[in-house]
N, C-alpha and C positions, 0 to 999 in steps of 0.2 A: 822520166817525167810521169809515167804511169805510178811508179811507186810513190813519188811525192803527192800525187793527187789521192792516192789510197791512204796515205798518212793524214793528210788534211782531211779526208773525209772521216777517219777515225776520230780526229781531234773534234770535228764539228759534231759529230754523233755523241761524244762522250760529253760536250758542253751542254748540249741540248738535253741529255738525260739528267745532267745534273741540274739543269734549270727547273725541269719537270718534277724533280724530287724536292724541290724546295717549296716551303710555304711561309706564310707571313702571320704574325701576331702583332697587334697593336695594342700597347698599354696606354689606357687613357686616364690620366690622374684627375680626378674631381675633389671639390673642397666645399662640402656641406657646412653650413654655419648654424644648423640646429634648429632654424626657424622653417625648414622645409624648402630652403632655398640655397642656392650655390652662392660663392663668395663673388662679390663684385668690388673690384678695388674703389676706393674713396667713395663707397656708398654705405651708410650706416645701416646697422642691423643689431638685434637684441640677442644676447646670449645670457645664460643663466636666469632667464625669464625675467630679467629685470635691468640688467646692465648694458649700456649702449656702447657700441664699438664702431669704429672706422679703421680700416686697414689700408694703408697706402702702398705697402710693398710687402709681398711674400715671395721669396726665393729660396730654392734649396737644391741640393745635389743629390741625385740618385746615381748609384754607380754598382759595378759588380753584379748584373743580374744573373741569376741562376733559375733553373727550372728542375723539378725534381718529380719523379714519378717511383711510387713505393720506396721513398727515402734514398734512391739513386738519382745522383745528378744525371740528367739528359741533355742539358745545354748550359752553356757558360758564355757571357759575353764581358769581356775586359774593357768596359767603355764608361764614359762619365757624361751624365746629362744634367743640365741646368734646367730645372722647372721653375718658370717665372710667369706669375699671373698676369703681367703687363704684356705678354707675348703668348697668345692662344695657340700658336704652333708648337710651343715648347711643351705643351700638356700631354703631347702624344709621342711615344717612343715606339719605333717600328723594329720588330725583331725578325731576323731571316732564320727561319728553322727547317729541319727536314721535313718534308710532307708527310702528314699523317702521325706526326710524334704526339704523345698525350703527356700530360703532366697533371700531378694532383696538388703541387705546391710551388710557390715562387718565392724566392728570397732576393734581397737587395739590401745595398748599404744606404743610410742616410748619412751622407758626408763623404768625405774624401781620406783616402787610407793614408797612413804615416810615410809609406815609401813616396807616394807621389808628392806629399807634402815637402819632402826633403829634396825632391827633385828640383824645387825652384818654380819660379812662375812659367807656366806653359801655354799652350795655345788652345784653339778651339773653344769648347765650352769652359775651360780651365784659364782663359785668356784674363788677365788682371782687368782689363777693360770692361768686364761683366760686373765689376763692382764687388767681387766676392772672395777678394784676397787682400790679407792684411800686410803681411810682410814675410821674408824668408825666416824670421823668427818665430812668428806665430802662424804662418801658414794660410790655409784656406779657411773662408767662413763656410760652415756646412749648411747653415739654415740663419735667414735673415727675416725679421718680422718688424715692420715699423708701422705706427698708426697712433690712433689716440683712444683713450677709454675714460669713462666718467669716473672709474675707482682710482685712476691715478691722481694723487692730491696736488701735484704742482701745477702752476698755471699753464693753461693749453692742455692738460691732460694727456701729454704726449709720452710715448714709450718706443724704446729702440732695443731690440733683441738681436745681437749678432752673435750666433752660436758657432763655436769651433774649439778646436785645440787638438793637437796630435802626439803631445807627450804625456806619459803619466806624472801625475795622477789626475790630469786634466784631459784625458783621451775622449773625445766628445762623439766621434763616429758610432753610429749604431746599425746593427743588423736586423733586419726585418724578415721574418719568413711567416707566410701566409698559405693557409689551408685554400685550395680550389677546388670545389665540389663539382666539378664539370669536366667534359671532355673538351679537347682543344678547339677552339673556335677562332674567328678573325680578330675578336677584341675581348680585353680584359679591362675592366674598370676598377681602378684603385682609389679609394678614398681616403684623404687626409681629413679626418673628423676634426674640424676646428673647434667646435663645442666642446668636445671632450679634452682637447688640449688647452683651450682657452682657460679652462676653469682651473688649471694646475699652475698657472703663470701668476707670479707675485706682484700684480699691478699696485697693490697698495703700499707695498714695502720696497720694491726695488724696480725702476722704471727703465733703466739703461744697464744693459750687459754689452760690452765692447770688446772683451778680450777673453782669452781662456780661463776657465774658473770652475770651482766645484759647482757653483749654481748653473752654469752655462751645460755641464755635464747633466745634471738632474733635469733641467728642462728639456735638453736632447732626448732623454730617456722617456720623459712623458710623451714627447712628439712621436717617438717611434711606436708608442703603444697605441697612438691614434689612427694608424694606418689599418685598413682593412679592404677586404675584397667588396665591391659595391655592386649590388644588384638593384639596377633602376626600377625594376618590376616590383621589388619588395620594400624599397625605401622611399 
């Protein structure tokens, strides 16, 4: 009995020590529109200093988050997260780290990797009920943007960009790697700069992309370049 209690005590101590050595990092995704404000769905704003825009839906997948210190990987998460502007809670991703860990870069994928796409429809953030899955042939939608813009020539000025594709030459997933000029804190803000991205979209010539294509890859690449570390005190 004494030996059993001794083993239990050691196990409890080990678990307590592990808990004490864990820290947390919250990634918070923000979406500036270029007019000094953050995106509000179904609310109009101006971009390019003259064009009017209303976004009804913005969703995208973040996956394979990694942290680096001096170019060495210090953390990796093999997970999938759906950022959905209609769900405020989805804008935060909580990471469980070793307490005191430091990093100077963060990387993540915008989209879903080929291996996961070929595994078929899955659950959790990857559940088809989330509205981000085409079919087993086309796979997941990495990024979805829907709304209306005065530049769109057709009646109603509507646009739909559903961007994805996991097979060459239409492999749309993008890897993003950002410098972080700070020591580890409890929160890191990452901005998807919509003004920068929207300026690259072909509103006047192509208002609908609904399947894997060369243009979907190009627009996905432009989206990846619009991510940056966001310092609310400087922006």
